N, C-alpha and C positions, 0 to 999 in steps of 0.2 A: 325538688326544691333545693336550692343551695345559695349561700351567701359567700362562699369561699372562693379564693382565686385558684387554688390547686386541687382541692378535694371537693367532689360533688357528694351531697348528702340527700338521702331520700328515705321515706318510711314505707315498708312493705308489711302490712298487717301490724304486728307489735314488734317488728324488727327494724332497727336503724341500719341502713346500708351505706357504707362509705366506699368511694372509689376515686382513684386519681383521675383527673381530667386527661383526655388524650393529649399527647405531646409533652406531658410532664415527665422529665427524666432525671433532673438534677436533684437527687435525694440524699446526696452525701453531705449537704450543707444544712444549715439551720432553718431554711425557708419553710419546709413542711411543718415544722413545729410552731410556726407563727399562727397557724390556724387551730391549734390544739385547744386553746381556751374557749374559742367560739364553739367548737364541736362539743366540748364537755358541757358547756352551758346549755346548748340546744338539747343534748341528751337528757339532762336533768329536767328541763322544761317540759318535755314530752313524756317523762317518766319511763324511758325505755331501758330495759335490762338485758336486751339481746342485741348484739352487734355482729354484723358481717363486714369484713374489710376485703373488698374485691381488688386483687392485685394484678388484674389483666394488664393495666398500663404501667406496671412496675417490673420490667424484665430483670432489674437488679435494684438493690437498695443497700443503704448503709445504716449507720448508727441512728440517724435522725428518724427514719421510718420505724426502726425497731423500738425506739423510745416512745414514739407516738402510740404504737400498738401496746407496748407495756403499760403506759399510763392509762389508756382506755380499758385495758383488761383489768387492771387494779381497781378502777372505778366500778365496773360492773360486777366483778367477782366478789368484792367486799359486801355486795348487797344480794348475793345469790344469783347473779346474772351470768351470762355466757358470751363468749366471743369466738367466732369462727373465721378462718381465713379461706378465701376461695380464689381459684384461677391463678395460682402462682406459676411462674416460669420454672424451668428445671434448675436454673442458677439459684433462684430464690429458695426453692426446696432444699437445695444443698446447703445454703447458708443457714436455714432454719434447723436442718438436721445436725450440722456441725455444732451449732450453739445449743442443741437439744431443746429448742423451742417447739419443735414438732410434737414433743411430749406434753407440752403445756397448752398449746392452741390447736384444736382440731383443724385439719386442712382438707378441703374438698376440691374436686376438679371443676365444679360448676356452681354458679349461684343457686340454681334450683336445689342441688344437693345440700348446700349450706342452709337454705331456708327449711328444707325438710328436717335437717338435723336439729334446728332450733325450734321447729314447730311442734305439733301435737304428737307426732309419731312416737317419739321416745317416751312421752308421758303415757300414752295408751299402752305401750309395750309393758308397762309396769302394772297394768290392770289385771285382775284375775281373768282367766280364759272366758268364763261365761259372760263377763261384761264386755270383753272385746267382741265376742260373737254377737251380742245384742246391738252394739253400735254399728257393726258391719251390716247387720240386717236392716237397721234403721237407715243407713246411708244408701243401701241398694234399693230401697222401696220405690222411689220415684221411677227408676229405670224399669223395674219389674212391672209397674203399673202401665207405663207407656207401651211396653212390649205386649201386654195383655190386650190392649184396645186396638192395636195395630190391625189395619185391614177392615175396620168397621166404617161404614159410610155415615154421613151426618144424620141420615134418616134412621139407620140401624141403631145409632147411639141413643136415640130417643124412643125406641120401641120397647114397651114393657115386655119382658120375656122371663117367665111365662106371664100371661095377662094378669094384671093386678099387682105384679111385683114391680120393684124399682127398675127403671131403665139404667143402662150403663152410664149415661150422663148424670143421672141422679146419684148413682154410687160415687162417681168422681167428685161431685159437689159435696156429698156427705164427707168424703175423705178430707177434702180441702178444709171444710168447716172445723173438723175435729183436729186437724193439724194445728190450727190456731188455738183451739181450746187446750190441747196438751202442751203446746209451747208455753202458754201462759202458766199452766200448772207447774211445769218443770222449772221455769225461771223463778217463780215465787217460792218454790220449795228450797231452791238454792239461796235466794236473796233474803227470805224472811224466816222467822222461827215458827214452825208448825202452822202455816197459813191454812185458812179454810178453802177447800177446793169444791166448787159447786158442780153438781152434775148437769147434764144436758140431755134432753130427749131427742133422739135422731128424727123421729117422725114429726115432731113439732118444728124442728129446723127445716125439714123438707117441705112442710106445708106452708111455712111463713117466709122462706128466704128465696123465693123465685128461682127454684132449681131449673124450671123449664126455659127460663130466659137467660141463663148464665152461659158463658162461653167456655168451651172445653179447654182451649189452649190457655186461657187465663187461669182456670182452675189448676191445670197441671203446672203452670208456672208458680202459682202460690205454693203448691205442695213442695216443689223442688226448692224454692227460695227459703221457705220456712225450715226445711230440713237442713239445708246447708248452713243457715245461720245458727240454728240450735246446735247442730253437730259441732260447729266450731267452738262454741263456748263450753259444751259438755266435755270436749277433749282437753280442756285446761284443768279439769277437776282431778282430784285424787280419789281412790276407791272409798275412802272414808266419807267423802262428800255424798256418795250415792246412798248412804244410810240415812241421810236427812229425810224427814217426813212432813207430809201435810195431812190435814184432816178432811177427808172426802165427806160430802154432806150425806151420802148414803152408804158408802163402802167403808167408812172409818179410816184409820191410819193407812197411808200409802207412802212407801219410800220412793226416792228418786229412781232406784233400780226398777221397782214395780211399774212406775209411770212410763219409764223408757221402754220396758218390756212390752207393756200394753200397746203403746203407739207403734213400736217396731213391728208388732204382729198384726197391726190393723190392715195394712195394705195386703200382705199375703192372704189374710182372711177373706178380704173382698175380691182379690184376684181369682180365688176359686169360684166365686159366684160369677164373675165376669167371664171366665173361660167357659163355663157351662152355658151362659147366655149366648156367648159368641158362637159356640157350636150350633145351637138351635137357630140363631139368626142366619148363619151362613148356609145351613142346610135348607132353610126356608127359601133363601135367595137362589140356591142351586136348583131346588125343586120347581121354582117359578119360571125357570128359563127353558 
């Protein structure tokens, strides 16, 4: 999205990215500053406190570009925000180094590195080790689940193994249902003061929510999507936020750390069952050939 003649603007997550349009080279004059007020107004309107200025199309620049960066940096830094420069040419790097601006504005080689620097990585790095391990486990869960069911046919997914137990499809449906339950719990613990968290009976869910008619890929997509979305907002939090609690209807007070730990361990817990079922099913298949 852009309304400017010389500078293209776009939003990437909660970051505002600015880059010179291809072909723009005359940056020693005042023209680049003519768009500064519009950029500042847009930044305030969307409430953005993170800026990336992509210098790919600026093999050199003078005082006007430096002034634009300085003003935008003052805007965001006064409110606790950050500004990163990306893709500078060697000449631009030398100019910034001589003026000692490289000590003020972080500089990266690529846009992706700039986004990473402004994203959740630095925030999570400040978490205690145990919390970092829990969120890594949470993020890895969907991949672990997909790996566990790989190689099972559509029929094998539906066979109770052992007889009377849940099928692999039923386990995946159960996981998907409680991803939504825990996402709601964690969001409300963050957003509300000591909310009530209601329990849920897995067997009642399985009996009433059409597990036999549900689609495996849809369930896996739900699990992946929910975890990506929840992980994104969790990574904006501070360690203190994880001490917030809700009141579970049967388990009593539960902190955000406890809730995240429970759901992070949910997939590994069921993967153990799936792997045992898979071994039995594949052995049966091998024995029937």
